[in-house]
TIZA-289810 format. One record per residue: residue number from 0; residue in one letter; x, y, z of N, C-alpha, C, O in turn. Coordinates in pm, whole numbers, plus 50000, padded with zeros to 5 digits. Layout:
BEGIN
<NUM,'A',<X,Y,Z>,<X,Y,Z>,<X,Y,Z>,<X,Y,Z>> ...
This chain:
BEGIN
<0,'X',<50064,49882,50002>,<50007,50004,50000>,<50086,50121,50018>,<50169,50135,50108>> <1,'X',<50053,50217,49916>,<50140,50329,49894>,<50061,50471,49943>,<49943,50481,49908>> <2,'X',<50109,50557,50006>,<50030,50661,50062>,<50065,50797,49959>,<50162,50812,49884>> <3,'X',<49973,50870,49979>,<49960,51003,49857>,<50065,51085,49908>,<50091,51105,50026>> <4,'X',<50128,51134,49800>,<50243,51222,49838>,<50191,51379,49828>,<50160,51427,49719>> <5,'X',<50186,51433,49916>,<50153,51591,49908>,<50204,51660,49984>,<50250,51606,50085>> <6,'X',<50219,51811,49968>,<50290,51913,50050>,<50206,52026,50087>,<50106,52055,50021>> <7,'X',<50246,52096,50200>,<50195,52221,50181>,<50311,52320,50224>,<50414,52275,50275>> <8,'X',<50293,52452,50204>,<50392,52550,50226>,<50361,52669,50313>,<50274,52746,50273>> <9,'X',<50422,52693,50429>,<50396,52804,50508>,<50507,52925,50447>,<50628,52904,50442>> <10,'X',<50451,53037,50410>,<50543,53137,50341>,<50550,53254,50451>,<50577,53371,50421>> <11,'X',<50522,53210,50578>,<50531,53342,50680>,<50410,53402,50697>,<50394,53466,50801>> <12,'X',<50310,53394,50611>,<50192,53448,50631>,<50064,53351,50615>,<49972,53343,50695>> <13,'X',<50077,53287,50507>,<49981,53189,50481>,<50017,53048,50461>,<50133,53019,50432>> <14,'X',<49921,52952,50476>,<49954,52818,50414>,<49897,52764,50298>,<49775,52747,50287>> <15,'X',<49983,52734,50209>,<49947,52703,50071>,<49954,52539,50038>,<50047,52463,50067>> <16,'X',<49844,52509,49977>,<49826,52338,49980>,<49854,52317,49794>,<49761,52307,49715>> <17,'X',<49986,52313,49760>,<49995,52313,49615>,<49959,52153,49546>,<49941,52048,49608>> <18,'X',<49956,52174,49409>,<49953,52050,49350>,<50075,52044,49276>,<50107,52128,49191>> <19,'X',<50160,51923,49317>,<50288,51932,49276>,<50284,51882,49117>,<50228,51775,49093>> <20,'X',<50337,51953,49018>,<50344,51955,48866>,<50459,51852,48843>,<50437,51741,48793>> <21,'X',<50576,51892,48881>,<50715,51837,48845>,<50832,51839,48970>,<50854,51941,49035>> <22,'X',<50897,51722,48992>,<50992,51706,49098>,<51148,51660,49027>,<51170,51552,48971>> <23,'X',<51226,51747,49042>,<51351,51690,49022>,<51464,51731,49165>,<51424,51779,49271>> <24,'X',<51585,51701,49136>,<51670,51727,49242>,<51710,51887,49288>,<51771,51923,49389>> <25,'X',<51660,51960,49187>,<51681,52116,49243>,<51562,52176,49260>,<51577,52290,49304>> <26,'X',<51433,52143,49239>,<51345,52221,49272>,<51218,52146,49249>,<51230,52031,49205>> <27,'X',<51091,52195,49273>,<50962,52146,49242>,<50876,52264,49215>,<50902,52365,49280>> <28,'X',<50767,52266,49121>,<50690,52389,49083>,<50559,52338,49093>,<50529,52219,49085>> <29,'X',<50478,52439,49112>,<50320,52400,49114>,<50254,52526,49044>,<50313,52630,49018>> <30,'X',<50132,52499,49020>,<50018,52626,48987>,<50100,52717,48879>,<50050,52827,48856>> <31,'X',<50222,52682,48810>,<50316,52728,48720>,<50342,52883,48755>,<50413,52955,48685>> <32,'X',<50278,52925,48867>,<50323,53053,48917>,<50416,53067,49047>,<50465,53168,49097>> <33,'X',<50423,52944,49080>,<50519,52941,49215>,<50597,52828,49228>,<50556,52719,49188>> <34,'X',<50732,52849,49291>,<50807,52755,49297>,<50892,52749,49412>,<50921,52854,49469>> <35,'X',<50943,52617,49459>,<51028,52631,49563>,<51169,52578,49538>,<51180,52461,49500>> <36,'X',<51273,52650,49557>,<51397,52637,49506>,<51489,52573,49637>,<51526,52647,49728>> <37,'X',<51518,52443,49635>,<51565,52396,49756>,<51708,52454,49748>,<51742,52483,49863>> <38,'X',<51804,52481,49660>,<51910,52538,49694>,<51923,52675,49735>,<52002,52716,49820>> <39,'X',<51840,52743,49669>,<51831,52890,49721>,<51750,52932,49875>,<51760,53029,49950>> <40,'X',<51674,52817,49877>,<51560,52847,50011>,<51468,52965,49993>,<51416,53027,50086>> <41,'X',<51454,52988,49876>,<51350,53086,49858>,<51218,53047,49796>,<51225,52951,49720>> <42,'X',<51100,53102,49812>,<50962,53081,49738>,<50944,53174,49654>,<50945,53292,49687>> <43,'X',<50927,53134,49539>,<50882,53222,49431>,<50739,53207,49398>,<50688,53101,49362>> <44,'X',<50676,53326,49413>,<50534,53319,49402>,<50486,53469,49350>,<50558,53561,49313>> <45,'X',<50358,53463,49360>,<50278,53606,49318>,<50342,53714,49369>,<50355,53813,49297>> <46,'X',<50396,53712,49506>,<50421,53808,49577>,<50580,53853,49588>,<50629,53940,49660>> <47,'X',<50647,53766,49490>,<50794,53800,49476>,<50867,53682,49554>,<50802,53579,49574>> <48,'X',<50996,53690,49599>,<51068,53601,49680>,<51058,53609,49819>,<51065,53720,49871>> <49,'X',<51043,53513,49885>,<51035,53513,50017>,<51127,53403,50099>,<51099,53285,50078>> <50,'X',<51231,53433,50187>,<51325,53356,50214>,<51275,53268,50315>,<51187,53301,50395>> <51,'X',<51335,53145,50311>,<51310,53037,50403>,<51148,52986,50420>,<51087,52981,50527>> <52,'X',<51108,52958,50322>,<50965,52892,50324>,<50955,52768,50397>,<51056,52699,50381>> <53,'X',<50868,52716,50473>,<50836,52618,50542>,<50791,52516,50457>,<50680,52545,50412>> <54,'X',<50839,52394,50412>,<50787,52289,50341>,<50733,52165,50421>,<50815,52097,50482>> <55,'X',<50617,52136,50424>,<50570,52035,50517>,<50516,51913,50438>,<50433,51933,50349>> <56,'X',<50556,51797,50465>,<50484,51682,50395>,<50361,51613,50463>,<50349,51619,50586>> <57,'X',<50281,51555,50395>,<50174,51464,50427>,<50219,51351,50481>,<50305,51281,50429>> <58,'X',<50154,51325,50601>,<50216,51185,50678>,<50140,51067,50623>,<50177,50954,50654>> <59,'X',<50035,51083,50542>,<49961,50962,50469>,<49839,50931,50584>,<49756,50841,50570>> <60,'X',<49842,51020,50697>,<49732,50962,50805>,<49656,51089,50837>,<49697,51204,50824>> <61,'X',<49513,51040,50890>,<49417,51124,50893>,<49383,51115,51057>,<49386,51005,51112>> <62,'X',<49355,51225,51124>,<49288,51227,51246>,<49153,51160,51294>,<49097,51079,51220>> <63,'X',<49112,51185,51389>,<48979,51112,51435>,<48854,51183,51341>,<48746,51128,51319>> <64,'X',<48878,51268,51309>,<48772,51345,51237>,<48820,51345,51065>,<48761,51411,50980>> <65,'X',<48890,51293,51050>,<48915,51248,50919>,<49021,51358,50843>,<49038,51345,50721>> <66,'X',<49090,51466,50915>,<49160,51571,50878>,<49296,51538,50845>,<49365,51495,50937>> <67,'X',<49350,51549,50725>,<49498,51518,50694>,<49578,51571,50791>,<49562,51682,50842>> <68,'X',<49688,51470,50826>,<49798,51532,50928>,<49914,51584,50845>,<49934,51518,50743>> <69,'X',<49978,51666,50861>,<50098,51719,50808>,<50195,51740,50897>,<50165,51776,51011>> <70,'X',<50333,51720,50859>,<50445,51764,50953>,<50393,51908,50993>,<50315,51967,50918>> <71,'X',<50444,51972,51133>,<50410,52093,51143>,<50294,52100,51232>,<50284,52192,51312>> <72,'X',<50200,52003,51223>,<50069,52005,51276>,<50068,52008,51440>,<50156,51944,51497>> <73,'X',<49986,52068,51505>,<49972,52042,51633>,<49860,51963,51667>,<49744,51991,51636>> <74,'X',<49907,51835,51753>,<49800,51727,51752>,<49790,51681,51901>,<49884,51627,51959>> <75,'X',<49679,51705,51954>,<49625,51652,52063>,<49568,51532,52082>,<49482,51490,52006>> <76,'X',<49608,51469,52179>,<49565,51313,52228>,<49453,51332,52328>,<49474,51396,52431>> <77,'X',<49348,51284,52304>,<49277,51272,52408>,<49268,51377,52512>,<49277,51351,52632>> <78,'X',<49247,51510,52456>,<49252,51630,52550>,<49365,51653,52645>,<49356,51716,52750>> <79,'X',<49466,51600,52603>,<49582,51595,52690>,<49690,51689,52621>,<49654,51768,52534>> <80,'X',<49800,51681,52654>,<49922,51742,52581>,<49906,51759,52448>,<49841,51681,52378>> <81,'X',<49978,51886,52397>,<49972,51914,52219>,<50099,51874,52207>,<50191,51909,52281>> <82,'X',<50107,51788,52098>,<50260,51772,52039>,<50254,51814,51869>,<50157,51817,51793>> <83,'X',<50391,51842,51843>,<50423,51876,51705>,<50444,51736,51639>,<50502,51638,51686>> <84,'X',<50382,51752,51518>,<50412,51630,51405>,<50535,51646,51342>,<50552,51726,51249>> <85,'X',<50632,51564,51396>,<50757,51585,51322>,<50820,51474,51273>,<50811,51365,51329>> <86,'X',<50898,51497,51150>,<50957,51391,51078>,<51086,51351,51142>,<51146,51448,51187>> <87,'X',<51142,51241,51158>,<51265,51211,51207>,<51323,51137,51108>,<51255,51050,51054>> <88,'X',<51450,51157,51071>,<51518,51081,50956>,<51653,51039,50995>,<51745,51026,50914>> <89,'X',<51665,51015,51149>,<51778,50942,51212>,<51760,50869,51311>,<51651,50891,51364>> <90,'X',<51831,50776,51369>,<51796,50680,51494>,<51797,50783,51609>,<51879,50872,51630>> <91,'X',<51688,50750,51678>,<51678,50858,51818>,<51612,50774,51908>,<51537,50687,51863>> <92,'X',<51632,50789,52048>,<51574,50736,52159>,<51532,50846,52265>,<51605,50938,52302>> <93,'X',<51396,50820,52310>,<51343,50899,52416>,<51365,50836,52529>,<51402,50720,52543>> <94,'X',<51332,50937,52634>,<51363,50893,52795>,<51266,50767,52814>,<51281,50697,52914>> <95,'X',<51191,50743,52743>,<51110,50634,52793>,<51137,50516,52726>,<51074,50415,52758>> <96,'X',<51236,50511,52623>,<51297,50412,52572>,<51238,50361,52440>,<51268,50254,52388>> <97,'X',<51138,50464,52385>,<51091,50438,52231>,<51231,50492,52156>,<51308,50581,52192>> <98,'X',<51234,50405,52035>,<51360,50410,51958>,<51280,50427,51798>,<51185,50366,51749>> <99,'X',<51356,50522,51753>,<51335,50538,51595>,<51450,50483,51536>,<51551,50465,51604>> <100,'X',<51445,50455,51413>,<51544,50404,51323>,<51537,50501,51189>,<51577,50455,51082>> <101,'X',<51494,50614,51197>,<51497,50708,51076>,<51368,50671,51003>,<51310,50562,51008>> <102,'X',<51334,50774,50938>,<51229,50799,50837>,<51099,50768,50906>,<51026,50680,50861>> <103,'X',<51070,50830,51003>,<50912,50798,51059>,<50865,50952,51117>,<50944,51044,51138>> <104,'X',<50756,50958,51133>,<50664,51057,51167>,<50621,51036,51332>,<50569,50931,51370>> <105,'X',<50643,51130,51408>,<50633,51110,51551>,<50543,51219,51606>,<50508,51307,51527>> <106,'X',<50508,51223,51713>,<50440,51320,51814>,<50558,51354,51891>,<50623,51267,51949>> <107,'X',<50587,51478,51895>,<50695,51553,51957>,<50685,51659,52042>,<50611,51754,52013>> <108,'X',<50762,51656,52163>,<50753,51779,52261>,<50898,51818,52249>,<50928,51934,52220>> <109,'X',<50999,51715,52274>,<51130,51763,52278>,<51230,51642,52252>,<51180,51534,52222>> <110,'X',<51352,51652,52260>,<51461,51561,52208>,<51420,51410,52311>,<51422,51293,52275>> <111,'X',<51383,51470,52454>,<51360,51341,52524>,<51205,51279,52545>,<51179,51187,52623>> <112,'X',<51123,51338,52474>,<50971,51352,52494>,<50909,51335,52326>,<50876,51434,52260>> <113,'X',<50902,51204,52279>,<50836,51191,52148>,<50777,51067,52144>,<50828,50982,52216>> <114,'X',<50669,51033,52070>,<50606,50910,52078>,<50557,50872,51928>,<50558,50954,51837>> <115,'X',<50519,50751,51916>,<50491,50717,51776>,<50346,50756,51774>,<50274,50796,51866>> <116,'X',<50315,50731,51627>,<50162,50746,51607>,<50119,50604,51616>,<50126,50525,51521>> <117,'X',<50071,50573,51740>,<50011,50446,51764>,<49849,50447,51757>,<49790,50555,51748>> <118,'X',<49779,50323,51761>,<49643,50304,51736>,<49567,50424,51833>,<49477,50493,51786>> <119,'X',<49603,50436,51938>,<49539,50514,52069>,<49567,50655,51990>,<49471,50712,51938>> <120,'X',<49666,50698,51983>,<49688,50837,51917>,<49605,50858,51804>,<49551,50968,51804>> <121,'X',<49582,50792,51717>,<49510,50792,51591>,<49349,50803,51626>,<49272,50889,51584>> <122,'X',<49317,50687,51722>,<49165,50690,51727>,<49130,50808,51849>,<49011,50829,51871>> <123,'X',<49208,50869,51912>,<49162,50974,52016>,<49243,51123,52000>,<49253,51220,52076>> <124,'X',<49293,51098,51872>,<49393,51240,51847>,<49315,51340,51731>,<49244,51303,51637>> <125,'X',<49346,51458,51765>,<49287,51547,51641>,<49390,51652,51611>,<49470,51681,51699>> <126,'X',<49394,51708,51502>,<49482,51819,51470>,<49378,51943,51508>,<49258,51958,51488>> <127,'X',<49489,52032,51580>,<49431,52156,51644>,<49504,52287,51587>,<49477,52398,51630>> <128,'X',<49589,52266,51496>,<49636,52384,51433>,<49776,52342,51368>,<49796,52228,51324>> <129,'X',<49880,52455,51366>,<49990,52436,51298>,<50110,52511,51393>,<50089,52612,51460>> <130,'X',<50243,52439,51384>,<50328,52535,51471>,<50370,52684,51400>,<50448,52765,51450>> <131,'X',<50317,52695,51304>,<50354,52841,51241>,<50256,52929,51300>,<50302,53033,51347>> <132,'X',<50130,52910,51308>,<50034,52981,51348>,<50009,52970,51494>,<49933,53054,51542>> <133,'X',<50062,52877,51578>,<50045,52876,51721>,<50162,52803,51788>,<50143,52704,51859>> <134,'X',<50300,52860,51761>,<50415,52795,51810>,<50437,52771,51962>,<50524,52697,52009>> <135,'X',<50351,52840,52027>,<50371,52836,52195>,<50299,52719,52247>,<50323,52673,52358>> <136,'X',<50207,52670,52163>,<50116,52566,52210>,<50177,52425,52237>,<50121,52345,52311>> <137,'X',<50303,52395,52168>,<50364,52273,52178>,<50393,52215,52326>,<50463,52288,52397>> <138,'X',<50354,52106,52375>,<50376,52085,52512>,<50271,52130,52631>,<50260,52090,52747>> <139,'X',<50204,52222,52562>,<50094,52256,52677>,<49999,52165,52717>,<49918,52194,52805>> 
């Protein structure tokens, strides 16, 4: 089973959900008027260039309400703490002994406090925002 590949981009003001037209190692483009250049770290859009846009990948998962979950989302499980959805691309161990081997999405508060997307988190969790609109909310 494969997952749908899609992205969203935070340009410092708004979140855009592009339909990717083409991808190569240098850049990708969409809507024919916007492109994100990996090497220059600039977003080329209708408003000119914006430095350091934030590119977020879809996890392939949906919360209990059917909302797509992306990197950078704020995710709350059973009304408790708020986690950042984060992609980890290296081996990492938290204080509870949970270990990643790279290339996975986790529920993140800090280097020592992160958890997998397990069945409980999926059944009882929901997206409540994103780290760019509400950066102070992680860990609350």
